[in-house]
N, C-alpha and C positions, 0 to 999 in steps of 0.2 A: 633348944627346941621350942621353948615358950616364946622366944623372940621371933621365931619363924612362923608361929601359928597364925598371927594376923595376916600374913601373906599367903599362907597355904589355904585358908578357908575360902577366899574367893575363887582360887584355882579349883578346889574340890567342887564347889557349887557349879562352876562353869563346866567341869567335866561331867557331873551328873546331869546337867541340863542338856548337853550334847548327846548323852546316852539316851535321854528321855525322847529326844527328837530323832526319829529313824531316818537313816540316810536314804535319799531318794534314788530309785533305780531309773534306768533310761526309760522304761515303760511308763513310770510315774510322770516323768518330765514330759514325755510325748503326750500323755493323756491330758495333762494340765494345759499344755500349749494348744492342742486341738480344741479344747473347751473355751479357753480365754483369749487366745491371740486374736487381735483385731482383724488381721488379714483373713484368717480362717473363718471368723464370724461373718465378715463381709461376703465371702464366697458362699457360705451357707444361706445367707439372706438372699443372695442372687438366685440360688436354686429355688428358694421358697417363692420368690417373685415369678420365676419362670413356670413353676408349678401352678400358680394361680392363673397365669396367662393361658396355660394349656387347658386348665379346667374351664376357663371362659370360652375357649375356642370350641369346646364340645357342645356348647349351647347355641352355636350359630344357626342351626337348622330350625330352631324354635321361631314361631311367628313374632313379629315385632308390632307392638301397639303404641301408637302415638296419640296423645291428646292434642288436638288442633283447635285453638280458640283465637278469635281475633276481633278487634274493634276497628271499624273503617269509617272514615269521614270523607264524604265527597265534597268537592269544591262548590257544587250546586246540585240540587236534586235532579234525578232522571226525569226527562220530559218527553212528550210525544210531539213530533213535528207534524202538525195537522195539515200543513200545506203540502207536504210530501204524500200524505195519505188521502188527500181530497179527491183526486181523480179516481182512484180505485174505489173509494167509498161511494161516490156519486154514481159512477157507472154501474157498480155492483147493485146498488139499491134500485136504480132505474130498470135494469134488466130483470131484477127480482120481481118488480111490480108488473112488468109486461108478462112474465112467465105465469105469475099467479092469476092474472085476469084471463089469459089465454087458456089456462087449465080449467077455470070455472066455466068459461063459455063453451069449451069443448065437451064438458060433462053434461051441459044443458041441451045444446043443439047438436052435438056430435061433429061440429065443424070448427075450423080455426078462425080466429079473429082476422078481419081484413087487415092488410098491411098498413093502411092509412090509420086505422084505429090503434094499432100497436105503436106506430110512430108517435101518435098524439099522446098515448099513455106514457111513453118513454120521456117525451119532452116535458110533459106536465110534472112528472115525478122529479125529473132533473131540476126543474125550476124551483119546486118546493124545497128540495134538499139544499140547493144552493142558497136559498133565502134564509134557511135556519142553520146552516153549517157554521160551527164556531170559528171565530177569527183568531183566537189566541192558541198557545201551546200549553196544554194542561200538564201539571206535575204528577208523576206516577210513583214517586218514592220520597223518603226522607233523606236528609243529608247524612245521617248517622245510622249504622246498623251493626249488630253484634251476631257472631256465629260461633258455634262450638260443636265439636264432634270427635269421634275416635276413628282413627285410620289403622286398619290391620294390614300387614304386609307379610306374606308367607313365601319364602323361597321355594320354588318348585324345581327349577333346573338352572344351575349357574355354571355349567361346563366344568365341574370339578374344582371350582375355586375354593369352596368351603372345605372340602376334603384336603386339598393341597395346603391351605392355611393351617388346618389342624395338624397335618403331618409336620409342617414347618415348626409349629409351636412345640410339638412333641420332641422334634430333633433339637430344638434350642434348649429344651429342658435337659436332654441327654448331654448336650454340650456343656451346660451348666454343671451337671454332676461330674463330668470328666474334668472340668476346670477345678471343681472342688477337690477332686482326688489329686490333681496336679499341685494345687496349693498346699494340701495336706502333706504330700510327699516332699515338697520343697521344705516345708516346716519341719518334718521329721528328720530330713537330712541335716538341716541347720542345727536342730537340737542335738542330734547324734554327734555332729562335729564338735559342738561346744562342750558336750558331755565328755567326749574323749579328751578334749583339751583340759578339762578340770581334773579328770583322772590322771592325766600326765602330770599336772601340777601337784596333785596329791602324792604321786610317786616321787617327784623331785623333792617335795617337802620332807618325805620320809628319809630319803637319801641324805638330804642336807642336815636333817636332825641327827642322823647317824654320824655324819661328818663332824658336826659340832660336838657330839659326844666323844668322838675320837680326838678332836682338838683339845677338849677338856682333859682327857686322859694324858695327852702329850704334854699339856701345860703342867699337869700335876707331876708327871715324871721329871720334867725340866726343873720344877721347883725343888723336888727332892734331890736331884743331881746338883743343883746350885748350892743347896744347903750343905751337901757333902763336898763341895768345892771340887766337883769333877768337871763341870762345864763353866765357861765364863758367863757373866751376867747378860751379855748381849744375846746369847742364845735363848735365855729366858724371856727377854723382851720380844724376840722373834716369835716365840710361842704365843705370847700375849697378843701380838698384832694379828697373827693368823686366826686366833680364837675370835677376836673382835670382828674380823672380816667374815668369818663363818656365821656368826650371829646376824650380821648385817644382811648377808645373802639370804638367810632364812626369813628374816622379816620382809625383805623385798619379794620373796616368793609368796608369802602370805598376802601381801598387797596385790600381787599379780592374780592370785586366786580370787581375791575379793572382786577385782574387776571382771574376771571371767564369770563369777556368780551374778554380778549385776547384769551382764549381757544375757545370761541364762534367764534371769527374772523377766527381762524385757521380752524375750522370745516366748515365755510362758504366759505373758499378759498379766504379770503380777506387779504389785507396787515395789519400788526399789527398797522400801523399808521392811518388806516382808522377810521372814527368815527361811532360808533354803539350806539344807544340810546335805552335802555330797562328800562322803568320806572314803569311797572306794578308790582303788588304784588300778592302773592298767594291768591286765592279765599278761603274764609272761608266757605267751604261747605263739606259735606260728602256724595256726590251723588255717587251711585253705577252705573256702566255701565250696559246698557240693555242686553249685551251679557253675563252677569255674570252667569245666570242660565242655559244657553244653549251655551257653548263655541264650536267653530268649529275650529279645528286645521289644517284642510286641506289647509288653505291659509298661513300656516307658511312658510316663505321663504326657510328655510333649508330643510323642507320636500318636497316642490315643486321642489327644485333643485335635491334632491335625486331621486324623481320620474322621472324627466327629464333624469338624468343619467342612470336610469334603462331602460328607453325606448331606449336610445342611445346604451346601452350594447346589447339589443335584436337585434338591427339593425346590430351591429358588428357581431353577430352570423350569421345572414343572409348573410352578406357580405363575411365572411370567407368561408361559405359553397360554394359560387359560384366560388371559386378559382379552384375547381376540374372539372369544366365544360369547354369544349373546346370553343374556340372563332373562329368565322367565319367573315372574312372581304372581302369586294369587293375591288379590287386593279386596278389601271390604271396607265400607265406610258407614258409620252410623252417626247421623246428624241429630243431636238432641236439643239444639238451641238455634233458632232462626228468628231474630228480632228485627223488625222493620225492613225485611228484604223486599225488593220490588216484585219478586216471584217466589212462590212457595216450592221449595225443592223436596223431592222424596226423602223420607226419613232414613232410608238405608239403600245401599247398592253393593253389588259384588261384581268382580270381573277378573280378567287375566291381563297382565301387563308384560310387554317385552322391552328389554333395554339392550341396545346394541350400539356400541361406539364405532362409528364408521370412519372417522378421520384419525384414529390412533394407530392404524396398522403399521405405519412406518416407524413411529416411536416405539411401539411394542416390539417390533422385530429387532430394533437396536438393543432393547433391553434384554431380549432373549440371547442375542449374541454376547452381550456383556456378562450375562449369567453363565453361559457356557464357558466363556473365557476364564471366569472366576473358578469354575470347576476344574478346568485344565490347570490353572495356576496352583490350586490346592493339591492336585496330583503330583505336580513337579516338586512342591514343597515336601510332600510325603516321601518321594523318592530321595530327595536331598537329605532329609532327616534320617532315613534309614541308612544311607551311606555314611553319614556322620556318626551315627550310633554304632554301626559295625566297626568303623575305624576307632572310635572312642573305646569300645569294648576291648578290642585287640590291644590297644595301647595300655588300657587299665590292667589287663592281664599281665602284660610284660612288666609293667611298673610294679605290680604286686610281687611278682617273682623276683625282680631285682631288689626290691626293698626287703623281701624275706631273706634272700641270700646275704644281703648286707647286715641285716639284723642278727642273723645267726653268727656271722663273723664277729660283729661287735660284742655279742654276748660272751664269746670266748675271750676277747680282749679284756672285757670288764672283769671276768672271773680271774684272769691272770693278774690284772692290776690289783684286785682285792688281796690275792695271795701275796703279792709283792709288798703291799702296805703292811700286812700282818707280819711278814718276815722282818721288815725294817723296824717295826715297832718292838719286836722281840730283841733285835740287835741293840736298840736304844736302851732297853731295860738292862741289857748286859754290857752297856757302855761301849758297844762296838759300832754305833752310828750316832750321828749328831741329831739335834732337834730339827735342824733344817732338812736333813735327809728324810726324817719321818714325815714332816709337813709336805715336802715335795711328793713323797709316795702317796700320801693321803689325797693331795690335790689331784695327782694323776689318776687315782682310783675314782674320784668323784667325776672328773672330766670324762673318763671312759664310760662310767655309768650314765652320765648325762647324755653323751653321744648315743649310747645304746637305747635309752628311753626315748630320745628324740627320733631315732630310726623306728622304734616301736610305735611312736605316735604317728609318724608318716605312714607306716604300714596299716594301722587301723583306719586312718583317714582314707587311704587308697581303697581299702575294702568297702568303707562306707560309700565312697564315690561310685564304686563298681555296682553296689546294690542299688544305688539311686538310678544309675543308668538302666538297670534291669527293672526298675519300678517297684523295688522291694526294700526301701530304706530302713524299715523297722527291723529287718533281719539282722542288722549289724549288732543288735543286742546280744545275739548268741556268740559273738566273737570279741566281746569287750572284757567281760569279767571271767 
């Protein structure tokens, strides 16, 4: 006992450590996966992005204010073409002189100036102005000027464009939420399938451990019979080989479980070096789900996503139609900086502006037809998906029933194989059977139990698939343990 103590202490410490760490349930694994899995986090971030876009679309009706400022440099200053203005200025000044003189004369005498006097005043004035009229073109501005102001633009009527865009943003948000549900459902199904696989390996490890114990017992019986010279040495060697094979199979199952745990860690978004303890085994039951006789496919994640995309396509049709409707804006401008301008502009102005694209009717009509076609396409996809789901549900039901019947039959075979192995073991102890007979019976028992648990694994996976089709993958937890 003292010689074995150094070997037992690590085993005891390992056993206590495993007991200290509680075995994870399926709900625990799903919770960790939904929280840490990269795909699930990406889907959540997509919903957050769409939420912000929808919040922004609610503010489209608010006025927009733009600060407009600019610096302009002219290639040369603005000038007055005095030659073009000469005729108008000379004629206007001459006529003005005649009118003034005629008005004064009329006020004094009550009569009009004679026509000859009026012509002499006109010609004299014209000669004087022509003599003093400038010959060059004067500059009326500088080459550089700076302006700055604030332009306000308030949507008044946009033909339903803003409302349609807001509805589209809202529906895209709903599509993002449905997509998140679809991603989570897929993740739940993957976790459940992997969890069932680990439970299956735990069951097989337990059965293999029982088989190794039986092999040890057979080896001990063979050793006792050999010492009593009841059996030949080769039968003892046979028992040794079978025992070694049993231990090797047990170690291989442990490595297979380790690989399954690594895959589970990846699904849960954990580091591969983290510790995960799952020690439960597959429940030995054949319970059918309550939804089995009345399945409802409307909660299927893929179908819900297609329905959401169809609603989104209908809103796109509405949005595209509004492109042909004119837009009306209220505008206001406040100019607070005018430096070196050739003309002084008023400091503020208000008005109403209409915008109507007249040459886009053909292109917009094509876009409306394309949007309607997309809506029709989504309807066909929904119909096709429903047909596929109805077919898949019926096939899943038949598969579950088939696996259930097979599992119950294999359970009976496994029980009979266990009884046979026990009888042969008793016969060996009474020297009525050989070591090989016992090992063959034990191997047959293990193979029968392995086939049974494999069918049980297939049955549980089939139920998990069935729940996934119905959009309730987490419900499989009720049928595992």
